[in-house]
N, C-alpha and C positions, 0 to 999 in steps of 0.2 A: 573482518567479521567472518569467521569460518562458516561455510555453508556447503550443501550438496547441490551443485549446479544441475539444472534440468538435464543436460546432455550426459551427466555422469550417474543419474539416478537409475537404480536397478531394483528388480523384485518389488517388494511391498512399497518402497518409497516411490518408484516409478508409477505404480498403480495409484497411489494417493495423489501424486502430482497430476496425473491424467484426470482424476476425479475432481480435484480442485479447479482445474481449468474448465471442466464441463459444468460444474455446479455454479461457479462464479461467472461463467460465460465470458472469460477473459483469456487471451492467448498467451498467458505467462503465469508463472508461480512466483508470487511476491517473496521478497527476501525473508520475511518473518517465518514462512513455512520452510524455506530452504535452510534457514538457520536451525529451526527445531529438528530438522532431519539429522543433524549432527549428533544429537543426544539419543541414546537407545530408548525406544518406547515413547519418546515425547511427542513426535509427530503423529503416530497412529492414535494415541489417546486424545490429544488436543483436537485433531481434525474430526474424529468420530463423535466427540462431545458437542462440538459447535455445528457440525454439518447439518443437523436438522433445522437449525435457524436459517441457514442459507437455502436449503432445499425446499423449505415451506414457502419461501418468498418473503418471510418476515424481515430479513436483512435487506432485501431489495428495497422494500418500503422505507425502512429506517435510513438507508444510505442515500436514497433520493431526497429525503427530508433534510438530512445533514448537508448535502451539497446545495440544496435550494436555500438553506439558511445561512450560508457562509457570508460573513461581512468582510469582503475583500477590499483592500485599498486600490485606488486607481493606478493603473500601470500603462505606460506608453507602449504602443505597438511598434515593433521594429519595421521600418520600411521594407517593402518587398524587394526593392533594388539591392538592399544589403544582403538579403537571403540569396538572391540570384548571384551576387558577387562571390559567394562561397560555394556555389554549385547546388544550392537547395532550391530547385525549380518547383514548378507546380506539382509535378508527380512526387517529388521528394517531400514537399510540404504535406501532402496527404499522408505519406508514410510517417512523418513526424507527428501528425495529428493522431494517427492510429496508436502510436506509442503512448502519447500523453493521455489519450482516452482510456487506454487499458489501465494505466496507473491510477487515473482519477477514479475509475470504477472500483478497482481492487482495493485501493487505500481506504475509501469511505466504507466499503463493506467490512473489511478486516478491522478497522478501528472500532466500529460498533460491536461486532461479534466478539472480538477478543476482550474488549472492555466488559461486556456482559459476562464472559467467562471469569474474568478477574474478580468481578463483584460477587459472583457465585462462590468462588473459592474463598472469598473473604467472609462468607457467611450469609450471603443474600438468600432470598426465599426460593431456592431452586428445589427441584425434585431430587430425591435420592433413589438411585436404582436399586432394586432388589437383586439378589444373586441370579444371574442368568437372564435378567430382564432385557428385552430389546425394545427400544423406543418405537412407538407406532410410526408406520410409514405415512407421511403426508407430504408429498412432493409436488411442486409445480412442474410443468413440462420443462425439460432442459432446453436452454436457449442455444442457438447456433454460436459457435466460437468464431471470432473474426480471424482473418488470415494470419499466417505466421509472421512474426515481427523480425526485423533484422537482429543479429546477435548483439549482446551486450559486450562492448570491448573491455578488456582488462584495464585497470587503472594504469598499470605500468606500460601499457601499449599506447597510451595517449601522448600526443605531442606535448612539449613543455607548456605551451600557452594554454592548451586545453586542460592539462592537469591543474594549472594555476586557477583557471576559471572554475573547474570542478570544486576545488577547495573553497573558493569564494562562495559559490552557490551553496555548498553543503553547510557552511557556517551561518547562513542567513536564517534568522529566526530561532537559532539554537539558544538554549538557556545556559548551557555550560559546555565543557569540552566535548567535542563530537567524536564518537568512536565508530559510528555506523555511516558508511558512505551510501547515500540513497541510490538505489538501482535506477530510479527514473533519470537522475542526472547522468549516471554512467551510460545509460542507454542513448542519451542525446549525443554522447561522444562518438557515436557511429558516424556522425556528420562532422568532419573537422571544421572548426571555426564556430559551430553553432553554440557551444557552451559559452564562448566568449561573448557573443551577441546577447545571449540570455542573461549572463552575469551583469553586463553593462545596463540592461534594462531593469533588472530586479534589485541591484545593489542600492540604488537611491531610496528604496523602500525599507531599508534596514531598521530604521527607527520606529516604523509603524506596523511592523509585522507581528510583534508579540501579542497585542490585543486580539488580533484576528485569530491567531493560533490558539490562544487561551480560550476564546469564545467557542472555537470549533471543538476543542477537547471537552469543554463543559457540555456543549450540545450533544456530543457523542455519548458522554456519560449519562445524560438524561434519557436519551433514546435507548441506551443499553439497559438502564434500570428497568425499563418496561418490558424487557425480554428475558430477564434473569429467571423468572418463574417458569419459563418454557424450556429451560435447560434441565437435563437429567444427568446427574453426576454419579459415576461409579466410584469406587475407592481405589485409585491407582497407587502404585508404590510411592512412598513419601518423597523419594528422590525425584520422581517424575513431576510430582506436584510442585516441588520447589523450583525445578528447572523451568516449568511452564510459567509459573508466576514471575520468575526473574526475567524471562524473555519477553513476556507481555509488558511488564513494567518498563523495560528498556525501549521496546519498540513503540508502544503507545505514547510514552513520554518523550523519547528522543527523536524518533524517526517518523512513524506513521502519523502521529498527531500533528507533526509539522508539515509533512508532505501533502496532507489532505488540503492544505491551504496553498502550498508552494506550487503544486502541479497545475491547478487551474490558473494561477498567476502566470506561470511559464507559458501556458497555452495562449493566454491573452496577449502576452508580450510577443510571442513568436508568430502567432497565426491570427491575431485579432479577435474580436468578440466584444460583447457588452461589458462595460465596467460597472461594478455595483456602486 
């Protein structure tokens, strides 16, 4: 999946990345934005269009509702001794939790916001901007961003067993052939052996994941439908519109819509917590 990594971003792209981190209050830029940055004009148009939803706090509210309503299957928690055995001690477990928390927050926000934009592009009851019109500013206070996360390892840099576990995890809950490697799983590859433990915990759920994922996507669509009327669309180049639609369809269908369920399950497996 071609993308512009955060450490390679320059100029306008770097500025937008910094704004995304600040407005979402997460210490990373999710892959959907990094992928949009590959296409000229797509990232600036898409982000400027949906930014007011985030900045107003509307997406915060919808994302919290989405996460609270998830119908997750029960997953066994990996014994702490198993984590200790691969060097993931209490300090490292807090770091793992920070990574998963960042993806859990970003995925839920982006799924609702991008679904709302897709509905608007499909003819939903959005506002149409007049030439030169600037949407009114209505922003909640920016939240502090959590500390810097460890780097995402390249797939090819993973040990063979971690690469196999990554492929196993990335296929769980998928409807068809998978072309997007979820960044959340790649990020767990920073801790050798952790992907294998996570895969062994989540693989037994393979047959019961699809209903939870389908329900999450439907809930996101319902929440997004209530926000479409708050979007103001200008008229971008047709190529930009087509690109944004294609990217949103791929990510909400193949990646974000699945990972909004898989990340909290991974967190429960690795770090414990209540089962629904």
